[in-house]
N, C-alpha and C positions, 0 to 999 in steps of 0.2 A: 358515799353514794357516787357511782360512776357517771360521768357526763355522757350524754348521748349527742352525737354530732347533729347540728341543725343547719339545714340548707335553706336560705331565705326564699328561694324560688319554689321549693318542693316540700318544705316542712321537715319533720323528723326523718332521719335515715335509720330506720330500725333494722336489726339483723334479720336475715332471710327467715330463720326459724321462727322468730317472733311474728313476722308478717304472716307466715303460713298459719300459725296458731290463731291469730286474729281472724283470718279469713275463714278458717274452719269453724270457729266459734260463731261468727255471724251467719255462716251457711246453716248451721244447726238451729240457731235461734230465730232467724228472720226470713228464711226462704221456705217455699212450699216443698213438699216431698218430691214432686216432679222436677222442680228447679234444681234441687240438690242432686237427684239422680243424673240429670242431663249434664250439669256442670262437672260432676265427678267423672262421668264417662268421657266428656270432651277434654278436660284438662289433665286429669290424673291417669286415665286409661288411654288418652290420645286417640279417641275415636272421632271420626268426622260426623257431621250432622246426619248424613245419609246412613252411616252405620248405626247410629243411635236410633234413627227412625225405624230401620229394619228390626233392630233388637226389641223395641217396645211396641211395634205395630202401629206407628203413627206416621203422618206425612212429614217429610223433611222440613217443610215450612213451619210446621208446628214446633219442631225441635229448635229451629233457628230463632223463631220468635220468643220461645221460652228462654233460650240462652241469653238473648239480648235483654229481656226483662230482668232476669236474674243478675246479670252483670251490672245493670243500672242500679238495681237494689243494693248490691254489694258496694258499689262505689258510694252510694248515698250513705250507707251505714259506716263505711270505713274512713270517710273524710269528715272532719269536724272542725 
């Protein structure tokens, strides 16, 4: 078994690909459809909240609020 580096201040240092897989798994299992759509558009397609709002026909503040809630939920499920 290979050792995984441990940083006392921040916990395990997982490889980037493993981190991305964990994030995608949590996104699929724990977020709402709208949260997944907005997160994917913002982080993977690199769209601004204004662009996402126009795309889905909602107000920019709705997108921003949904993104913040989704990010908080991701943090909660990815830290243990």
